[in-house]
Structures are given as structure tokens and as C-alpha cells.
N, C-alpha and C positions, 0 to 999 in steps of 0.2 A: 467633328473634333479637329483641332489644329495641334501642332506640336506644343507640348507643355513641359515646363520644368517644375517639379514638385519636390517637396522636402520629405525625407523619411520621418516616420513616427520616432519620437525621442528614444524609445526603447530599442528600436531597430538600429539607430545610430550607435548606441552603446554596444550592442551585439556585434555590429560590423567592425567597430574599433578593436574589440577583443579578438574577433575572428582573424583580422588582418595582421594583428600585432602579437598575439599570444598563442595561437594554436600551431605548434610546430610538429608535434608528434603525430604519427599515423595520418599523414596528409591524404592518403589514398581514400580515406573514408568519404570524401566528397563525391566520388563516382557512385558509391553505394546509395548515397542520399538522392542524387539526381536521377539515377535509374529507378529507384523506388518511387520517386515522385511521378516519373513517366508511366510506370506501371499503374499507379493510382489513377492517373488521368485516363488511362485506357479502361480501367475497371469502372470508372464513373460513366464513361460513354456507354459501355455495355449495359449498365444498369438503366440509364436514362432512355436508351434505345428500346427497352422493353415496351415502353408506352409510346415512344415516338420513333418509329422505324426510319423516318426520313433522315435522322441524324447520322445514319451510316453513310449517307451520300453515295459515292461510287467506290468506296474503299471498305469492304466488309472484313478484311483481315487486319487485325490489330497487331502492331509490332513496335519495337524500339530499335532505332539505329544509332550506332556510335561511330563517329568518324572524325578525322583530324586533317589539318592542313599544315604541313611543316613550314612552308614558306610564310604563311600568315600567322603561324604560332597560335592556331585556334583548335579547340576541341569542342565538338558539338554532340549533344544528346538530343535526339529527335524522337518524338512519338506522334502517332496519329490518333490520339485520344480525344477527350472532350474539348480541349483548347480553352482559350480565354477571350473574353471581350475586353475592350479598353478599360471599362469600369472594373472588371474583375482583376485585370493586371495591376491596376493601381491599388485595389483593396488587398489582394493576396501577396503582392511583392513589396508593398510599401508599408504595410502594417502587420503586426502579429498579435495573436491572442496574448493578453497580459497575464493570464493565469500562471504560465510557466516562466515568464521573462525574469522575474526577480530571482527565482531559484536558479535559473541558468547562469545569470550574472554572478550570483554569490558563489557558484561552484568554480568560476574562472578567476574572479578578481583576486589580486594579491599573489598570483603565481604566473610567471611569464612563460612557463612551458607546460601546457596542459594537454591532456589527451583529447584529440578531436572527436573521439567516440561520443563524448558528451553531447555533441551538437544535435544529434537526432532525437534526444530524449524529450525535447521541449517544443517540438513543432517548428523548428527554425532550420530545417535541413537545407532549404534552398540556398541559404547564405553560406553554407559550407564551401560553395564554389569559389568564394573570395579567399579561401586558404591558398589557392594556387593561381587565381586569376586577378589581374588588376583592373579588369573590366568584364562585365557580363552583359550580353545582349540577348534579349528574348524576343523571338518572332512567333506570333500566335494568331490563330483564328478559331473562334468557337464553332463547334459542329452545328450545322443548320444555318449559320450566318452567311451572307453573301461575301464574295471575295474581297470587296472593297471595305469590309468591316474588320480587316486584320489590324494588328497592333504591333508596334515595335516598342519595347521597353529596354532602357539601357542605363547602366550606372557604373561608376568607377568605385563604388563602395564607400563613398565619402558621405556627405550630408544630403545629397540630392540624387534624383533619377529623372530621366526624360521619357516621355511617352508621346508617340505620334502615330497617326493612322497609316496603314500600308495596304496594298492589295496582295492578298495571299490566296492562291488557288486551292491549296490543300488545307484541310482542317488539322488541328493539333498544334504542337509547340516545338520549336527549336530553342534549346538553351545553348548559347555559344559562349564559351569561356576563352577570353583573350589571356593567354598564360603569361605569368610573370617571368622575368629573367631567372634562369636557373631551374625552371620547371619543365624543361624540354623532355624530361624522362617520360612524361605522360603523352608524348607524341610518338608512341611506339605501339605497334599492334600487339607484340608479345606482352608488353607491360599491361596494356588495357585488358587483354584477354585474361591474364592471370588475376587481375582485380575482380573482373566479372565472375570468373570461376569461383573465387574465394567468397564473395559477398552476395552475388545475385544469381547463382546457378539455378536456384529453386524457382525463380519467377516463371510463371506458366506461359508468358508471352515469349515469342522468339526475340532474342537480342541479336541484331545483325551487325556484322562488320565486314569491310571489304577484304577479300582474299588477298594474301600476300605471297609472292613467289620470288625466287632468286633470279635476278637478271645477270646472266653471265657476261654480257658486254659491259654493263655498268658496274658489275661486281658488287651488287648490293640488293637488298630486298626492295621490291617495288609493289605498289598496290594495283590490283586489277579492277576493272569495272564489273566485278561480280561479287555478290554478297553471300555470306555464309552465316549460319546460326552458330553462335559461340557459347550458348548456354544449353542445358539439357531441355529447357522449355517444357518441363513436365512438373506440375505441382507436386512438391515433395510428399505431401500427405497422401497422394493418390498412388504412390509407388509402394511396392511390397516392403515390409520392414526389413526383410533380408537383403534388399537392394540399397538400403540407406545406411550409411556409416554413422558412427557416433559423432564424428566431426561435422557431417552434414546436418545432423539434427541440431547440434549446438550452434552452427552458423545460421541456420534458419531462425532459431530463437533470437539471436542477436539482431537479425534483420527485422523481425516483427516487433521486438520489444525496445529496440534502441539501447539495449544494455550491452556494455562491453565485457561483462563477466559471463561465465557459463551458467546455465540454469542449475538449480539444485537437483531436480529430477524431471523426467518427462515420460509420457505414455502415448503410444500410437496404436490405435485400434480401429478395426472395421466392425461395426455392430450391425448384425442382421436380425431380422424378425419382422414384427409388425411395423416397426419403424427402423429404417435403414439410414445409417450415417457413418461418417468417418470422423474420428476425433484425434487431434494431435495437440496435447495439452502440456504446458510447462509450469513448474513452480520456480519462481525466481529465487535467487540467493539473497537479494537485497530489496528492501522496501522502497517503492517510488516516493517522490517528495509529496505526492498528493494522496497517499494511502488513506488518510483520515477523512477525505472528502467523499462521503457516502453518496453524493449526487453524481459523482463522476461515473461514467459508464465503464463497464468491465473491460477486460483486455482480450475478449474472444471475438474473432472475426467469423462472420457467417458467410458460407458459400452454399449455393444450391446447384447441384450437378456441375460443380467446378466454376460456376459463374459467381463472381463476387457480388454480395448483396449489401452488406453493411459492416462497418467497423463497430467494435464495442457493443455487441449484441447482448445487452444485459439480461434479457429473458432466458439466455442459455446457461446462466450460472448465477447462483444466489449471491446476494450482496456481500455476505461475509467471506466469499471466495473471490472478491473483486481483484485480488492480486494475481490470479491465474491468467496466463497468456496462452494464446494458441489459436487453432483453427478448427471449426466444425463444418463439415460439408454434408448437407442433407440430400438424400435421393428422393424425398417425399414432399418437401415443402414447395409451394408454387414460386415461380421466379419473381413474381411481383409482390411477394410477401412484404407487409409493412410492419413497423414496430407495434402497431395496435393489434394486428393479427397474430403477431408472435405471442402476445400476452394471453391470447385465448386458445391457441392451437393445442390440441391433444398431442400431436407429434412433438411439439416444442417441449411440452411438459415431460414427455418420455425422454427426450434428449437431455433436458436439464437434470432429471433424476439420475440418468445413467452417467452423465459427466460428473455430477457431484460425488457419486459413489466411487467413480474412478479416481478422482482427486484425493478423496479420503483414503482410498486404498494405497495410493502412493505415499501419503503421510504415515499411514500405519506401517508400511514396509520399512520406512526409515526409523520410526520410533521404536519398533519391536525387533529390529534386526539384531542378530547375534554379533554382527560386525561393529566394533567400537567406532570405526570411522563413519559408518552410516548413522549411528546414534548421535555422533557429534554433528552430523549434517542437520539432524532434526533439532538438536539444541540450537544450532544457528538459525534455523527456520523459526523456531519458537521466539527467539530474541527479536527477530524482525517482524513477525506476523502473528504472534500468539494472541495479542490483545484483540486483533480483528477476528481471529478464529473463534474467540469466546462469544462473539455476537451470535454465532450459529446456535448456541445453546437455547436461546429464546426464539430464534427465527426458523429453525429447522427441527421441529419436534420429531420427525421421522428418523433423523440421524442423531438425536440427542445422546443416545447411549454410546455411539461410536465416538462422537465428539468429546464426551466426558472422559473417555480413556486417553484422548490425545492431550488433555489439559496438563499444564505443568505449572508448578508454583515454587516459591521460596517457602521455607519452614524454619522452625526453631532448630532444626538439625542440618539444614542445608540452605545455601543462599539462592539456589535455583534448581530446576529440573526434577522436582518431586511430583510424581503422578499420584492419582488417587490409589492406584494399585500398590505403589511403593508404600504409601502411608498405611494402607490396610495391613500389609505384611508386617509392619513394625508396631502395630497396635498392642497395647498392654493387655495382659490377660484380664478379662472382665470388662474391657473397654468396648462400648457399643457405638458411640458416635465418632464422627470425624470432626475434630475441633478446628476452628479457623478464627482469624481476626482480620478485619479490614482497616486500612489506614491510608493516609496520604502518601506515605513513602515507607521504604523498608526500615529506615532508622527509627521512625516513630512506632512502627509495628513491633520491632524488636524490643524497644524500651517500655512497651505498654505495661502498666501495673497488673492488668488482668492476666498476664502470662506467668506471674510469679509462682503460684502454686503448681502450675503445669511443669515449670522447670524443676521445682522441688521434687515432684513425683516422676520426672522423666517422661512426661507425656508430650508427644509431638503436637505442635499446633501449626497449621498452614497460615502463611502470611500473605494476604491478598492486597495488593497495592495498585493495581490498574484501575483506572476510572470506570471501566466497564464491569468490574467485578460485582459491585453492588447490584447493578441491573441483572447481571447473569444469575445471581443468587435468588432472584425473585422467580426464576424459572427452573432452577436445579435444587432439589431438596434432599436427594440421597444418592449414594453410589453403592450399588450391589447390596442393598438392604441396610446400609449404614447411614443414618441421618446426618446431614450437615448441620453443625451446631456452633453458633457464634459464642465465643468466650466472653463477649461484652453484652450479651442479651440475657434477660431473665434471671431468676434467682439461681445462685450457684448450687449445682448438684452434679457431683461426679459419679453418682450411683454406686456401683460395686467398687469403684476405685477409691472411695472415701470410707475409711473404717468407722466402726461404731463409736470408738473413743473420740474421734474427731467430731463426729456429729453431736455427741453428748456435750463436748466441751463448747461447741459453738452455741448450742441451746442455752447452756448455763451462762455464757458470756452475754448473750442477748438479753437474758432475764435480769442479770445484775447491772447491766449497762442501760437499762430501760430509761431511767431518769435523764441521762445524758442524751439519749436518742430523742426523747421528747423535746428537750431544749433545742437540739439541732434542727428538728422538724420545724419548730417555731421560728428560729432564726433564718431558716432557708425556705420558708413557706412559699416564697415567690419564685424560687429557683429550682427546687427539687420536689417531686411528688411524694417521695418517701426517703427515709434514712434508715438504714439497717446495718447490723453487724454482719460481716462476711468472713469466710475462711479462704477466699480466693487470693487474699493478699498475704505476703510474707514480709516484705521489706517496706512497702509504701504505707502511708497512713490511711489513704482513701482512694477510691476510684469511682468513675461514673459508669453506670450501665443503664440500658433501656429495657422496657418490657419486651417480651418475645414478639409481639405483633407491631411494635412501634418502629419508627424509622431511626436508623443509627445516626449518630452525630456526624460520621463521615459522609453518609449519603446526603444528609441535610446540608452540609457545607458544599457538596458538589452541586446541588440544586441551586443554592444561592449564587455560586460562581457562574452558573449558566443563566442567571437572571430569572430564576423561577422561585415561586413561593413554596417553602417547605411547610408541611402541616405542623401546627403548634402542638408540642407535647413536652412535658417536663421529664427530665431523666430522674433516676434514683441514685442517691449517693450511698455507697457502701463504705463502711469504715472498719479499720483493723483495730479491734479492741486491745490488741497486745502491743500496739505501737506507742512509744513514749509520748508523742505529741497528742495522741487521742486520750491517753490516760490522764494527762494534766488538764484536759479541757474543763472538767467539772469544778476544779479548784482555782481556775484562773479567772480573774475579774474582767479580763478582756475576751470573754467567751464569744461575743458576737463577732469581733474582729477575727478571732481564730476560726470560727465556723465558716466565715466568708472566704478566708484564705485557704482553708482546707478544700472548699468546693472549687475555688479558682485554680488551685494547683492540680486537682484531679482533672479539671477541664483542659488545662494546658497539656497535661501528660498524655491525653488521648488525641492531641492534635487540634483541639478546639481553639476558638478565639474569645478573648474576654470582651464583654460588652462595654465595660468601663475600666480600661487598663489603669487610668489615673487613680481611681479609688483603690485598686489592688496595690499599687505602689505606695500610696499613703498608709494603708494598713500595715504593710510590711515595714515601712519606715518607723511607724509608731512602735512596733515590736522591737526593732533593732535599737531604738533610742531608749527604750525602757531599762 
């Protein structure tokens, strides 16, 4: 390979422009990112060396060194980890994964002073160096390669970067920051130590800096040719809980999650028994941008005997808890464990079950707390992650009962935060079922005609408006002995809540109205499987319902939006025999038009779409013009 000048990927150029022109707050975050990258490189070497011992070469002790040159105005972060080949330098430093690029850019564009904390969230941490540097030089050699296969990568953070071969005796990477004018503050031992203590103290590798002492002749601090460890160099999760402060727990969370905000809750436990492991798990306060990507691996890092094995070990946490961040360190798994072995391991199954229960326990503590502030935290959690937690109802049968107690909904009595337990406490005397309705959004649910008689009688109805709700309800049928019953399915029957006089009146109306019902059935034979009189309506003339075993209109629409075919089944039209519009049907010569309009309006009221909107408009216009 000879010296080459290459162009950055277009997305990298956009990010570099924003990094160098827009990120002014909390500049020190760059050191956290580069030290974290150095730590990752050492973890990768440790892992690869399990199968290829020669990668250790003659340097078995992994470390990170941070040093500076005041005269040259350079700051260097050095690691003796896995290193990079020339091809890897081009691939890793010239391009980035596109999955997070768009979201990262959208967070920054339009605001000239943004928090640099954002940069770590999207896999672009290396570029944070350009916040304080006008040029970055990277010197690297991959472990196991010959010295002549080293590489120098250099860029001023504009549109191009240079790559050329070098001879490098030691494996690993030097990231050299050529600091901008005005950034001399980072050429200070005290300043760098304070940043490392703040962000990187938990890193299990030693972070070394040159010792500094007072020179009485020069009357200034001078650096000695002696290195000292400036971090605790002990994995935070291996320390006793009593030795870790809340601030340290929170800072560790920010380091592993790239979140600038504090976690909502965390748990740190050492589990002993047939399976031994340590868990440090966090519940974030805000949802990540890719929360709804079920293919994205989880946020739990796996260590075995403090040796890093893999990021995002999805086998350790169920998919519906993919928002959980943290570390699990096993004492039993083999060091060369693979993702395939994780899926089959009994020890992993025990860890997964124990960790799941621990996370649910944290959520229960918040949700059931007597402290209003803690309950408010749970309300915040539910707003961010509630729809994902609902996936667990169908995926985790063993914990379904616990999950059901954690569910929260809107209802006809509250816009949010109603649990099944709250609902049951407020049930009317004689009420046996928990009533609910599904809809595309809260406004549609609240205005549904099916709710009219429930409002009249003061019966609470849960309003389910998340896309996942319909799927969830195929797995959840009851709560503490109370059946879940849709108000838009089946014939209307309030049981003990409907008095005999109402039932008798409904039967009489159905009998006297039979000729009109027969005509409606004929007019709507291609659209409705049945037409019947109902008492569930108070103000509206008609509504659409489906049979108990049929798919709701809401679910049918969701399937169509997802490009799937919904089973064909006709709904039932229920009419309010007391409504003026229904009463005039039999005597109106425009019966067929009125019948079609009645059905179309009922369909629109439940959030459905008309197959022939133009025909509906023409019928309405004919009535208006008459």
C-alpha cells in the first residue's frame, strides 16, 4: 500500500461539519469517548486471544495511556489492544453505520449549541475528537501483524483523510489530537485526571498518566518519566454495593448507555447458587431512537469472570425488555462462549429468568410505591416504554400475571395511568367483566358510539390505542377472575347491570321494528352480515360491531397497513330504534340511500375507511338537495 488520499462517506462529512461547528457544550466528553474506544479495543484483543494466543505478542498486560505535549499542543490516547490494519482504518474511520446517522443529524441540525453528550449514542464517538482538535492522527498496527503492516491515518476533519503504511513495533493504537487554539486547558494533568475520574473511573483496565511534581527551581509542575494509574481500575460491578456511591452508579450508566440523563432505576446483585453471576442492570428514563427495532440486540454486556465477551447479549434478556442496559458477569460460562451456545445453555436460561424477575421487581417497586415521586417515575417509564412492555404478555407466559399488574391504560375516567387493579376497585356492583375498546387513537376511542350506554350508566371502559394492544389481547383474557370484554364485540349484554325493564323494552322494539330491520338487511346484504336493534346506543343512530370470535375493524386496518391480508368477515350493524333518523327510515322513499349512509357513518365513527367515498358524498348531497 502507498499513501492514499480518500474521501469520507457523505454521512461522515455531515457529522464532522456539525461536530466542528455546533458542539460547544460539555467538550470534555471527547475524552470519555476515546478512552471508551481504547477500552473496547483491549476487550476485543482479550476475546480474540482466547483462540489465538499469539495475538498477545510480548505484551500480556493491557493498558491505556493518556499523555500530552504542551509544545506540540497534542494530546494522545494510546492503547495496546487489538489495533487496526490499513483496510480496517479506512473502513472504521472513514465510514459509519447508517442506522443511527439520520437520527443523530436530526438531533443536532437547526441548533448551533448542542450537548456533546449526544455524540456517543449513535456509534460516532471517534469523531468527538474534532470538537477540540483541528487534526487527528491515528497510528495503529493490528495484533499479530508484522511491524511493517502499521498504518497512519490523518485528517483535518474536512472532506478527506490520508492513509499510509508505517513501521510500528508495538500493537495497538495511538489517537493523537492536535488541539485547536483555545483548547490548551486539556494540556493539564489535573484537568485530564478529573475528566477520567468523572467518566472513566470504572474501566477495569489501568489508565496511566505521567506523574507530576513541583519543580522548585522552575517554580512549576513538571512531568516525570514515571507512570501512575489514575483510575480505580476495578470493574464497578465487582465492587461491594456499600463501596459504590449513587453518583458512581449513575456515571457508569451514562458510560455504557451514552445517555446524558440519569437512569430511572438500577439494581446491583451478586447471585449465588447453582448458577453464579453478578448483575448490574439499569432502566433508562428515555426511550432510544431504535426502540421499535425488534431485531436490534439488547443493551446488556456479557462478561465471564470479568473478561468481556460480547456487547448486546440478547439471550440474557427477553426481547420485550430490550431497553434495559447493564452488565452481567458470569462465573460459570466458558470464556469462548458463542451466541449459539448462549441460546442453548441452562446457565444462560437461569441468568435470563433471574434478570427478568429482577427488572420486573424494579418496575413493581416504582409502580406500587407509597411515594408519589416514585409512582411519577413509573408513569414516566410507562409513557416511554409501556407499549414495549406489553409485548411480554404474549412472549413471557411465566411472568404474564406480574406484567398484567404493571399495565396502564387510558379510560373513560382518566386519560392515562389506569391499572387493572384500579379498574376492578371502581367496578359497579354486579359488574363482572372488565370492559375495553380498541381504536387508532384516544380521540376516536373517546367518541365511539359503543361507549354511550356505558357513560349513561357510569361504567368505566378502558381505552386501548397502542398498535400492540390487539395482539396483546389475543394472549390476555382475564385479570383476577374478571374477563376482558370488548364493548364492540358480540351482542350487547350488561348482565346484572341491565335491569329487566330495559331488556323488555329492547325486545319489544326489536319485534315492532322487524320490518325495517328486514329491509335494512336486504339493502346492506353485501356489507353487513346482520342488522339488529341495540340498547348500547343513546345518542347515535347506529354502530358497527363484530362477532365475539371475529377480527375487530381496528385490527383489520392494522394488518392492511402492514401489508397483510385480513380475513374476510362482514360486521353487524346495530341501530338505535329510538333515534329520529332510524324512526323515519320506513316512511322515507330514499330508504336505500339512508341505509347506506347509516352504515357509512357507523363505519367512520369507529375509525374505519369508506371503500367508495365518492358514493357516500353523492348520497349525502342528494339528501341535502332534497
